N, C-alpha and C positions, 0 to 999 in steps of 0.2 A: 597582557600577553605572557603565556609559559614558553618556553622554550621547548624546542622539539626534541633534543637531545641536551643528556646532561654532560656538563662539562667536566675535564679532566683536571683536580687539584694540581697547578705545579708551582713550585716554591723549592729557593736553593736551601731552605731551613726544612723541609719534610722529613729529613732523615732524624730530626730530633726526637720524633713521634716513637722513634724504634730504639732510643737511647733513655728515654725518659718513663714512658708507659710499660709497665712488665706484661708479660703476656698472659698472666692470669688476671689482668683487669678486667670487672664484669664489662665495661662498655666497650672494652677490645673485641672481646670476646664475641659480645652480641654484634658489634659490628661485623666481625668475620663468619658469624654464622648466618646472619640473616641478609638476604636481598631484599634491599626496602624497595626498588623498582614496581614493585605492586602498588606502592602509594602513587607513583605517577599515574598508573593506569587507572586506578580507581577516581581519582580527583582531576584528572585532565579535562573531564567535560566541566568542571567548573570555572573554568580558566577560557579565557580566551586566545587562541591560538595563531592569530594571524595580526591582531591588532594592538596596539597601547605599549607601554613600557614592560620593559622585561620584568616579570613578577620573580620573587624569592623562590628559589627552588623549592615546591612543596614537599620535597622528601626531606629537606633540612628543617622545615617547619612542624612536619611531624616528629622529627627526631628532638626537636624543642619539646614538644608535647609530652614524649616519654620522660625525657630528664625531668621534667616538670611533675610528672606523676611519680617518680620513681625517687626524685629528691624532695617532695612537697614544699616547693618554692614559689613564690609569687611570679607572674611574668618578668618583672622587674629585675629580680635576684637571681633568675636562672639564666637572663638574658647577659646579668653582670658577672656572673659566676663563669659563662663562657669566653668572656674577656682575657680571663687569666688562667683558667684551669684546663691545663694541656689534655687532658683526658676527654674534656667536653669536648675541645676545638677537633680531636682526631675523629670522636664519634658522629660529628657533624660534618665531618669530610670538609674542614677548613682546614685553609694554610696557617701557620703558626702565627705570622704577622697579620693575617687577614682582619678587617674591621666587624664588629658583629653586627648585628640587626637592630634598630630602635623596640623597644618592650610592645611599644604601641602595635607593631604590625604583627606580632603574636598574637596578641589579643583580639585584633582582629580576624586572623585565620582562625583561633579556635571557635570565636562566635560564628564566624560567617561561612567560612569555605566548608567547617563540618556539619553545617546544620543539616539535618532531617537525613543524615548519613547512619546506616546501619553499621555501626562500627563493631558491634558484637560479633555479629556474621561473619564481617571481613577478616577481625584479629583470630577467630576462631578457625576460620578456614585457614590463614596462612600458618595458624600454630600446625594444624594437622599436616601440613604439606610439606613443611619443614621437617616435622618429626619422620613421617615417611622417607624424605629424603635422606637423613642423616641415618635411618636404620633402628630410632628409638623405638618404634611402633612395631612389634612382630608377632602379637596377638591377633586373632580372631574374631574374638568375641568382644561385644558391646554390653556394657554394664549402663544401665537405665535408673536414675534414682529421682527423688522428688523431696525439694525441701521448702517448709514455708519462710516465707520472707514477708517480714512487717513492712506497712506503708509508711513512707518517709513521715507521714502526719504522726506516728506513734512516736517516731526515732527522735527527729532534732526539726524545731520549726527553724526559719529562718532569724528568728530573734535568739534562739539558743544558739545558733551557730556563732552570730556577733557576739555574744554572751561570752560563749568557749574561747573565743579567738582574742577578744579584750583582756579577760581575766590572764590568758597566757601573757600577754604584753606586759600586763601591768604587774606580775610576777617576775618577769624578765628584767623591767624598771626597778623594784624594789631589791633584787638581788645584785643591782649595779649601782645603785644610789637610792638609798631608803629615805633620804631626806628630800626628794621629790614626791613623796605619797603626800605630803600638806598640799602641793599645787596640783593634784591632778583632779579632776570634776568628780563631784559626788557621783556614785552608780544609779543607774537608772534602776527603778525597783516596780514597774509596771510590766506587765505584758505586751504592750503596746510596740511593733516593729518599729514604727516612726520614731518614737522616743528612744529607742535602741540606737538605731542609726544616729541620732543627734548627739546622743551620748558618744557614740565611737568617734562621731566628727569632732567633738570637742576634746577628745582624749588625743586623738592624732595631731589637732591643731596646740595643745599644750606641749606634747614632746617635741614637736617641729618648731616651737620659739626656744626650746634650750638647746638646741641644734647639735653641740658635740656628742651627746648621748648617743643620739640617733644613728651614728657612724661605728657603733658599736655592733658587730653581726649580731650577737644575741639578743639586740634591740632591732637593728634595722629589718633583720628579715621577717619576726613576727609582726612588726609595725607596717610594713610593705603589703603581708599577706592581709592584714586587716583592713589597710587601704582600699588592696583589690576586691575584698568582698564587699566592702559600702558600694564601690563605684559599679560592680557588675550590674548586667541588666538585670531586673525583677524577675526575668525568667530562670536565672540562676539562682536568686534568693529564695523564690515563692516556692519551696519544696514542700510547704505544708498542705497545699491544696491538692489534694490527690484525688481527682474524679474516678479514677479507675478502681480503686482498691474495693475491695468487700471482703466480709467476715466469714472465714472460713473455719473449720473444725479439725483439730488434731486428734481428738476425742469426744465421745458424748457429752463430756463435760469440761471440755477444754476447747476455747475459740480463740481467734486471731483476728486482727484486722489488718489486710495487705492482700499479698500474691501467693501463688505458688510456682516454684521455680523448678523444671523440669532438666535434668541434663544428664546427656549420653558421654560415656567416657571409655575408654580403653581399658585393658589390665594395668596398662602402664599409668594409668590416672591421666591421660591425656583427653581434655575436654574435645568430644567432636562435634558437639551441638547442644543449643540450651534455647528452651522454650520459656516463655513467663506468661501464666494466664491469673485470671483474678483469683482471688482465694477460696470461693466457695466450689470451685470445680474440682474433681477427682482425676 
C-alpha cells in the first residue's frame, strides 16, 4: 500500500545536513531544484492505495536509482553507501539516524515497478518543465537533428558485458594482491554465454572464500556489480537479440545496423522530444 501523503522527516539531528553538506554539493542542488512529487503521480497506479503494508516511498526509490546511475554502483553498494554518506541521506530525504532499505527492495523496484514505463518521455517532459520554471529556456526556436544508433547487437553482447566486468574485477584483485592470480579460475575462451556465466560464478566463489580482500572497496564494488549482472533477469542480459533493428545507410556506400534517433532541442540545448525509428527510415 502506498501512503496518500508524503511524510515530513523530523529528527533532532536534521541540522547536521546544513553543517556537513555544502551548498554547491551536486545532490543538494538537485534536491533543491527538482520537485520529485511527479514520481508519485507517475507511479501511484502501480501501487494499491488502500490495502496491504505501507510501501517504501516511491520517490525515495526513484532517487536511489538516480544515485545508482550517477555513481555506477550495484544495488547493494548504493544502499550500503546511503548508510553512511550524509549527502546520500540528505538527497533521499532521510533523517541522519534513519535505517536504510534492504538492497533487494531496490532490485524489485527497478525490475517490477518501472516495467513498461516510458521513462524517457517522462524525464524529458520534466526536464523541459523545470527549465521553463527556472527561466533556462528563453529561445523560441526548436532544432531538430537525427543521429544513427547502432543496435546493441553490434556493441556488446551479454557475454561481452560479463567479460568486461570480470576483467575489471580481476584487475582490481591483481592490484590488491597479485598472489591471488594463481588461485583464480581459468578464463573462459569460447563465445557461449552460459560458459561465461559459469566462469564468473567460479570467480566470485573463489574471491568470497578469500574473505578479507572482498571487504576492500576497490574489490567489493566491482565484485557486487558482477554478482548483480550474473543474477539479473535474462531480460537484462539478453541485449544481443535485437529484433527491431534494421540496416540503414549513412551514405550510398556506408551502412549501419541499428536505429535512427531524432532529437528536438532548444537553442539552450535542452532536449524537448526524442523519437527512435528503425535504421532504414529517413
